[in-house]
Each structure stands twice: as C-alpha cells, then as structure tokens.
C-alpha positions in Angstrom: -37.1 10.6 10.9 -38.3 11.6 14.4 -39.2 8.1 15.2 -35.8 6.8 14.0 -34.1 9.3 16.3 -36.1 8.4 19.3 -33.9 5.5 20.6 -30.8 7.6 20.3 -32.4 10.5 22.2 -33.5 8.1 25.0 -30.0 6.7 25.2 -28.5 10.2 25.5 -31.0 11.1 28.2 -30.2 7.9 30.1 -26.4 8.5 29.8 -26.8 12.1 31.0 -28.9 11.0 33.9 -26.3 8.4 35.0 -23.5 10.9 34.6 -25.3 13.5 36.7 -26.1 10.9 39.3 -22.4 10.0 39.5 -21.5 13.6 39.9 -24.0 14.0 42.7 -22.6 10.9 44.4 -19.0 12.2 44.1 -20.2 15.2 46.2 -22.3 13.0 48.5 -21.6 12.1 52.1 -19.7 9.2 53.6 -22.2 7.2 55.7 -21.6 4.5 58.3 -24.6 2.2 58.7 -24.2 -0.2 61.6 -26.4 -2.8 63.4 -26.7 -3.9 66.1 -25.3 -1.1 68.3 -22.7 -2.2 70.8 -19.5 -1.0 72.5 -17.4 -3.1 70.1 -19.0 -1.5 67.1 -18.5 2.0 68.5 -14.8 1.3 69.1 -14.4 0.2 65.5 -16.3 3.3 64.3 -14.1 5.7 66.3 -11.0 4.1 64.9 -12.5 4.2 61.3 -13.2 7.9 61.6 -9.8 8.7 62.9 -8.0 6.7 60.2 -10.1 7.7 57.2 -9.1 11.3 56.9 -11.6 12.0 54.1 -13.9 14.6 55.5 -16.9 14.2 57.9 -18.6 10.9 58.3 -22.3 10.4 59.2 -22.8 7.5 61.6 -26.2 5.9 61.8 -26.9 2.9 64.1 -30.1 0.8 63.8 -31.6 -1.9 66.0 -31.1 -5.5 64.9 -34.8 -6.3 64.7 -37.9 -4.5 63.6 -38.7 -2.2 60.6 -36.5 0.7 61.7 -33.4 -0.6 60.1 -35.0 -1.0 56.7 -36.6 2.5 56.9 -33.3 4.0 58.0 -31.5 2.5 55.1 -34.1 3.8 52.6 -33.5 7.3 53.9 -29.7 6.9 53.7 -30.0 5.6 50.1 -31.9 8.7 49.1 -28.9 10.8 50.4 -26.9 9.2 47.5 -23.7 8.8 49.5 -20.4 8.5 47.7 -19.6 5.6 50.1 -21.8 3.5 52.4 -19.8 1.6 55.1 -21.9 -1.2 56.5 -20.9 -2.7 59.9 -22.4 -5.9 61.3 -24.1 -8.9 59.7 -27.7 -7.6 60.3 -26.8 -4.3 58.6 -25.2 -6.2 55.6 -28.3 -8.4 55.3 -30.4 -5.3 54.9 -28.0 -3.5 52.6 -27.2 -6.3 50.1 -30.7 -6.5 48.5 -31.6 -2.8 48.9 -28.4 -1.1 47.7 -27.3 -2.0 44.2 -25.6 1.2 42.8 -23.9 3.0 45.8 -20.4 1.7 46.6 -20.4 -0.4 49.8 -17.6 -1.4 52.1 -18.5 -3.8 54.9 -16.8 -5.0 58.1 -17.5 -6.7 61.4 -19.2 -9.5 59.6 -18.2 -13.1 60.6 -19.6 -14.8 57.5 -20.7 -12.6 54.5 -21.7 -15.7 52.5 -25.2 -16.0 54.1 -26.0 -12.3 53.8 -26.5 -12.3 50.0 -23.5 -9.9 49.5 -21.1 -12.8 48.5 -21.7 -16.2 46.9 -18.9 -18.8 47.4 -16.4 -19.0 50.2 -13.9 -20.6 47.8 -14.2 -17.6 45.5 -13.8 -14.3 47.5 -13.6 -12.5 44.1 -17.3 -13.4 43.4 -19.6 -10.9 45.2 -22.2 -8.3 44.5 -20.6 -5.8 42.1 -21.0 -2.7 44.2 -19.9 -4.4 47.5 -16.5 -5.4 48.9 -15.4 -5.8 52.5 -13.6 -7.6 55.3 -14.9 -10.8 56.9 -13.8 -11.3 60.6 -14.8 -14.6 62.1 -15.0 -14.8 65.9 -11.5 -15.9 67.0 -12.4 -19.3 68.4 -9.4 -21.1 66.9 -6.9 -18.6 68.4 -8.6 -18.9 71.8 -8.3 -22.7 71.6 -4.7 -22.5 70.4 -3.6 -20.0 73.1 -5.6 -21.8 75.7 -4.1 -25.2 75.1 -0.6 -23.6 75.0 -1.3 -22.0 78.4 -3.5 -24.6 80.2 -2.8 -27.8 78.4 -5.4 -30.1 76.7 -8.5 -31.5 78.4 -12.3 -30.9 78.6 -13.7 -27.4 77.9 -17.2 -26.4 78.6 -19.3 -24.0 76.4 -22.7 -22.7 77.5 -24.7 -21.2 74.6 -28.1 -19.7 74.0 -29.8 -21.6 71.2 -32.0 -18.5 70.4 -28.9 -16.5 69.6 -27.7 -17.3 66.1 -24.1 -16.2 66.7 -23.9 -18.3 69.9 -25.4 -21.3 68.1 -23.0 -21.1 65.2 -20.0 -20.7 67.6 -21.2 -23.8 69.6 -21.2 -25.9 66.4 -17.8 -24.5 65.4 -16.5 -25.4 69.0 -17.7 -29.0 68.7 -15.9 -29.3 65.3 -12.7 -27.3 66.0 -11.9 -28.2 69.6 -10.7 -31.8 69.0 -8.1 -30.5 66.5 -6.4 -28.8 69.5 -6.7 -31.8 71.9 -9.7 -30.3 73.6 -12.8 -32.4 74.5 -15.8 -30.2 73.7 -18.7 -30.2 76.2 -21.7 -28.0 75.4 -24.9 -27.1 77.2 -27.8 -25.0 76.0 -29.6 -22.3 78.1 -32.2 -19.9 76.7 -32.6 -17.8 79.9 -31.2 -16.6 83.2 -33.1 -19.2 85.1 -31.2 -22.1 83.4 -27.7 -20.4 83.1 -26.5 -21.5 86.5 -27.7 -25.1 86.3 -26.2 -25.3 82.8 -22.8 -24.2 84.0 -22.9 -26.7 86.9 -23.8 -29.5 84.5 -20.7 -28.6 82.4 -18.5 -28.8 85.6 -20.1 -32.1 86.6 -19.4 -33.5 83.2 -15.7 -32.8 83.7 -15.1 -29.4 82.2 -11.8 -28.0 83.6 -12.1 -24.9 81.4 -15.1 -22.7 80.6 -15.1 -20.8 77.3 -17.0 -17.5 77.3 -18.0 -16.7 73.7 -18.2 -13.3 71.9 -22.0 -13.6 71.5 -24.5 -11.0 72.7 -26.3 -13.5 74.9 -23.1 -14.3 76.8 -23.5 -10.9 78.5 -26.3 -12.5 80.5 -24.1 -15.2 82.2 -20.7 -13.7 81.9 -20.7 -12.5 85.5 -21.5 -16.0 86.7 -18.6 -17.5 84.7 -16.1 -14.8 85.7 -17.0 -15.2 89.3 -16.3 -18.9 89.1 -12.9 -17.9 87.7 -12.2 -15.4 90.5 -13.1 -18.1 93.1 -10.8 -20.6 91.4 -13.7 -22.9 90.8 -12.8 -23.3 87.1 -10.3 -21.9 84.6 -12.0 -19.4 82.3 -10.9 -18.5 78.8 -12.9 -15.5 77.6 -13.7 -14.4 74.1 -16.2 -11.8 75.3 -15.0 -8.3 74.4 -17.4 -6.2 76.5 -17.0 -5.2 80.2 -14.4 -6.5 82.6 -12.7 -9.9 82.0 -11.4 -10.2 85.6 -11.7 -13.8 86.5 -10.5 -15.1 83.1 -7.0 -16.5 83.0 -6.9 -15.9 79.3 -8.7 -13.2 77.2 -8.7 -13.6 73.4 -10.8 -11.1 71.4 -10.9 -9.3 68.1 -9.0 -6.0 68.2 -11.9 -3.8 67.1 -10.0 -0.5 66.8 -7.4 -2.2 64.6 -10.3 -3.7 62.6 -11.8 -0.2 62.2 -8.5 0.9 60.8 -8.4 -2.0 58.3 -12.0 -1.1 57.1 -10.9 2.6 56.7 -7.9 1.6 54.6 -10.2 -0.4 52.3 -12.7 2.5 52.2 -9.9 4.8 51.1 -9.2 2.6 48.1 -12.8 2.8 47.0 -12.9 6.5 47.5 -9.7 6.8 45.4 -11.5 5.2 42.5 -11.1 1.4 42.8 -14.3 -0.3 42.0 -15.7 -2.7 44.6 -16.2 -5.5 42.0 -12.4 -5.6 41.4 -11.5 -6.0 45.1 -11.8 -9.6 46.4 -13.3 -10.0 49.9 -10.6 -10.3 52.6 -10.5 -12.2 55.9 -8.8 -10.4 58.8 -8.9 -11.1 62.5 -6.6 -8.8 64.4 -6.4 -10.0 68.0 -5.9 -8.8 71.5 -4.6 -11.5 73.8 -4.1 -11.0 77.5 -3.0 -13.5 80.2 -3.8 -12.9 83.9 -0.5 -13.7 85.5 -1.9 -13.8 89.0 -4.6 -16.4 88.2 -2.1 -18.4 86.1 0.3 -18.6 89.1 -2.5 -19.5 91.5 -3.7 -22.3 89.2 -0.2 -23.7 89.0 -0.7 -25.1 92.5 -3.8 -27.1 91.6 -3.5 -30.6 90.2 -2.7 -31.2 87.5 0.0 -28.5 87.4 -0.7 -26.5 84.3 1.2 -23.3 84.6 4.6 -23.1 82.9 6.2 -19.7 82.4 7.5 -20.6 79.0 4.0 -21.5 77.8 2.5 -18.3 79.2 5.0 -16.3 77.3 4.0 -18.0 74.1 0.4 -17.3 74.8 1.2 -13.6 75.0 
C-alpha cells in the first residue's frame, strides 16, 4: 500500500513546492539586468522606472565581457524576482540559457534571434516560453531615408571597426540597404585610433559626399574626427550616434531611448498583471529622434551641387 501511494505523495510534494515557489516569486522584487552600461541604457532605465509604477525596481548593470555578468545573474536568479527585465543583447545572451522559470521581458536588443531567446524572425510568436520582449534594430533605414530627403542621393561613407560586432553588422546592412535609397555605399575598416583618420580620408578620396556615424560603441573613438569635419564643412555628416554632442552633423537620427524605456515598461506591466510571456509575440519598435541642423543645412546650400531645399528639410523633421 505504502509503495503504491509513493508516486502520489511525490506528485503532491512537487506541486506544493511549485506553488510555494510561485507565491515567493509573487512577492519577489522587480530587477533590471543590463549590459553593457552606457548613457543610452541609463536613459531607458530612468524612463522605465518612471513609467512602471509597480513598486521599487532594483537595477543591476554588468560589464559586457568577463565572468562578472554570469556571476551577477546567478545571484539575481537566487533572489527569485517576480520579473526580470533584461536590457541589451549581451545581457539577453546570458539570461536566455540561465533563466528558464522567472518571467523575463527584454529590450534594447537589435536582433534577439541570435541570442537563443527567439528562434525564427518570420515567427515572432516562437520564443523561449518565459521570455518576451521588444526588438529595436539600429535606425539605419530611417537615417538613409531622411538623409536622402534632405541631402539628395549620392555616395555615403561608413567607417567601421571590424572588432566591434555591432559596427560590423551595421556595415553589412549599410552595403545592402543603401542602394535601395539611391545611395552608393562606401565602407572602410579601422580597428584603432591610428587608422581612423586615414580611413576617413580614404572615404573622402573615393568620393563620399556624406559620412554616416553609426550607433556602435566603437564609433565613440572617431566621432570627434567626423563631427569636426562636419563643422569645418569638409563633408556632410549624418549621425546615428546617440551619445555626446552631435554638433557638426547636419542630420541626427537615433533611437528615442526614453520612449523605448516606456514601451518596455508597458510590456512589463502586462506580464506583472498576469499575462504569460509565452502568449505575447515579440514586437519590433524603433521610436526615433530626428533633428536637422538648420544652420549647417543653409551653409551647405551654397556648395555645388545645391542640396538644401526648405521643403525637403521640413519633411526630414
């Protein structure tokens, strides 16, 4: 008799353990786990916290490389949070294989399909059962669209660091997408400060009339050089780099990170209200900030070929 009852007893114990674990999680903290740290991530986190309105939020930021991120995530997992908000592709690549039960909402990830959290771009409803989120590709297409509307078609130059995965991916996208907008893509690689200046000069010598500054971390290294060229009217600059000053860029097209933080908070509130992540398809959202430097645009209008037209600039806004 006792042996016959053993499976039922084990099932009851397992059920009670899962129920108690769920109760503990319902009382657990809300944790934001982000990597890598950056001003854009902090702007998104601040907007997320302001929008969420669901009690205190613990924010933990980890470096992109090294063992600290994995060790930090193990500690956070032990806290049994009721929701883990994962920001940044490196953070999601850590969380996807390590977090299988805790509800996860991710954001600030350009392509979740190589992180292990999602499986097929054509099927955003297919993803890890405890995970849902928002994909936000770098706004290269909008930069090309607004840039051509403002400056006209022609040759654009793109300097990229081949050791930076984000930059390398954007360079490949640039070569594929630019011709659709009437832009001839010119690219040069540079892996360090010593070769940045010569790489930019090669782009100009090859005929680039516009330089595109990408939203990659490595672009911070040569952004001052590019923007100085723009201020000196050596070349037109379209910037997609969200950090620091963009003075010298005739056009600035970046993700609106506070707005993105609010979008992530809205999704998190749905999960906190009881929706299961597995029932929520992944979404793609790219809220934008677009600014035109009127003074630079007017100055460039006197340089052949005449490119500045007030009507076009209004459209670019």
